[in-house]
C-alpha positions in Angstrom: 61.9 202.6 4.1 61.7 198.8 4.1 63.2 198.3 7.6 61.0 201.1 8.9 58.0 199.0 7.9 59.5 196.0 9.9 60.4 198.2 12.9 56.9 199.7 13.0 55.5 196.1 12.9 53.6 197.0 9.8 53.8 193.6 8.3 51.4 190.7 8.1 52.2 187.0 7.7 49.6 184.8 6.1 49.5 181.1 5.2 48.3 179.8 1.9 47.2 176.3 2.9 48.1 173.2 0.9 45.8 170.1 1.1 46.5 166.5 0.2 44.2 165.8 -2.8 43.8 162.1 -1.9 42.3 162.6 1.5 41.7 166.4 1.8 44.0 166.6 4.9 46.1 169.6 5.6 49.6 168.9 4.2 51.3 172.3 4.7 51.3 175.9 3.9 53.3 178.5 2.0 54.2 181.6 4.1 53.2 184.8 2.4 54.6 188.0 3.8 52.7 191.3 3.2 54.1 194.7 4.1 52.1 197.8 4.7 53.0 201.5 4.8 50.2 203.0 6.9 47.1 201.5 5.4 48.7 200.9 2.0 49.8 197.5 1.0 53.4 197.5 -0.5 53.4 195.1 -3.4 55.8 192.2 -3.5 57.1 193.3 -6.8 58.4 196.5 -5.3 60.7 194.6 -2.9 60.8 190.9 -3.8 62.9 189.2 -5.2 65.0 192.2 -6.2 65.6 193.2 -2.6 67.7 190.2 -2.0 70.3 191.6 -4.4 70.0 195.2 -3.1 72.9 196.3 -0.8 70.6 198.8 0.9 68.7 196.0 2.6 71.3 193.5 4.0 69.9 190.4 5.7 66.2 191.0 4.7 65.5 187.2 4.6 67.1 186.7 8.0 64.9 189.5 9.4 61.8 187.9 8.0 62.6 184.4 9.2 63.5 185.7 12.7 60.0 187.2 12.8 58.6 183.8 11.7 60.7 182.2 14.5 59.1 184.6 17.1 55.6 183.6 15.9 56.5 179.9 15.9 57.8 180.2 19.5 54.6 181.8 20.7 52.2 179.6 18.7 53.8 176.5 17.1 50.4 174.9 16.5 49.4 177.5 13.9 52.1 176.0 11.6 51.1 172.8 9.7 53.4 169.8 9.2 55.3 171.4 6.3 55.8 175.2 5.9 57.2 176.5 2.6 59.2 179.7 2.4 60.8 181.3 -0.6 64.5 182.1 -0.7 67.1 182.9 -3.3 70.7 181.8 -4.0 71.8 185.2 -2.6 70.1 184.3 0.7 71.8 180.9 0.8 75.2 182.3 0.1 74.9 184.7 3.1 76.2 183.0 6.2 74.2 185.1 8.6 71.0 184.2 6.8 71.9 180.6 6.4 72.6 180.4 10.2 69.2 181.8 11.0 67.5 179.4 8.5 69.3 176.4 10.0 68.3 177.5 13.5 64.7 177.8 12.5 64.7 174.5 10.6 66.0 172.8 13.7 63.3 174.5 15.8 60.6 173.2 13.3 62.1 169.7 13.4 62.1 169.7 17.2 58.3 170.2 16.9 57.9 167.5 14.3 57.5 170.0 11.5 59.5 170.8 8.3 60.7 174.2 7.0 60.7 173.7 3.2 62.9 176.3 1.5 62.0 177.1 -2.1 64.8 178.5 -4.2 62.9 180.7 -6.6 64.1 180.3 -10.1 65.2 183.9 -10.6 68.8 183.1 -11.2 71.3 181.6 -13.6 72.5 178.0 -13.5 75.9 179.0 -12.1 74.2 180.8 -9.2 72.3 177.6 -8.4 75.4 175.5 -8.3 77.3 178.0 -6.2 74.9 177.6 -3.3 75.0 173.8 -3.3 77.2 173.4 -0.2 75.1 175.8 1.8 71.9 174.1 0.7 73.4 170.7 1.9 74.0 172.3 5.3 70.4 173.5 5.4 69.2 170.0 4.6 71.4 168.6 7.4 69.6 171.0 9.8 66.3 169.4 8.9 65.1 171.8 6.2 63.9 170.6 2.8 65.4 172.5 -0.1 63.5 172.7 -3.4 63.1 174.6 -6.6 60.2 176.9 -7.1 58.9 178.0 -10.5 60.9 175.6 -12.6 60.7 176.4 -16.3 60.7 180.2 -16.0 64.3 180.8 -16.9 67.3 178.9 -18.2 67.6 175.9 -15.9 67.6 172.5 -17.7 66.5 169.1 -16.4 70.3 168.3 -16.1 70.8 171.3 -13.8 67.9 170.0 -11.6 69.2 166.4 -11.6 72.7 167.5 -10.4 71.4 169.6 -7.5 70.2 167.8 -4.3 66.6 169.0 -4.4 64.0 167.5 -2.1 61.2 168.7 -4.4 60.7 170.7 -7.6 57.6 172.9 -8.3 57.0 173.7 -11.9 55.8 177.0 -13.1 52.2 177.0 -14.2 53.3 178.8 -17.4 54.8 175.5 -18.5 51.3 174.3 -18.9 49.3 177.4 -19.6 51.4 179.6 -21.9 52.3 178.7 -25.5 55.5 180.8 -25.2 56.6 178.4 -22.5 56.9 175.7 -25.0 60.2 177.3 -26.2 61.7 176.4 -22.8 64.5 173.8 -23.0 62.4 171.6 -20.7 60.2 170.7 -23.6 63.0 169.6 -25.8 64.6 167.2 -23.2 
């Protein structure tokens, strides 16, 4: 069902723009992928991030990033200086997906832009460290590699310090939810 949506071109890519607070200039964007079945929007929760672990949908991130590449080749100017895209350790450990991500990161770099890959914190610390070598290869190709939603699960500040992140985005729950105060982050 998922690949039928892609094959029928029933998907929409949007950009959530990110502005520099000091001068209100456009800094970048986060790519948001929306899938439709007919006129009905298919919620992200139905497919993401669980789909990355689902053997029925191999290479889903590679498929998405190749579609992004096609759009970039047609209209590179619609992409701001930094473009953020969510991935998982499962994506990074897959060599086909990593090869596509490296190719697209190099394409962005050739146009003086950055593909910033956000590892969503939906994993265990061991999974994070198992994708370190592939993450370094992505960085060598010009991509930034960062952590998204820090504070949601079990990662500690020590885990973050050991990994070669270019950036870390904390989860808003660290600031807004009293239950988040139980996170190890607040005791370090």
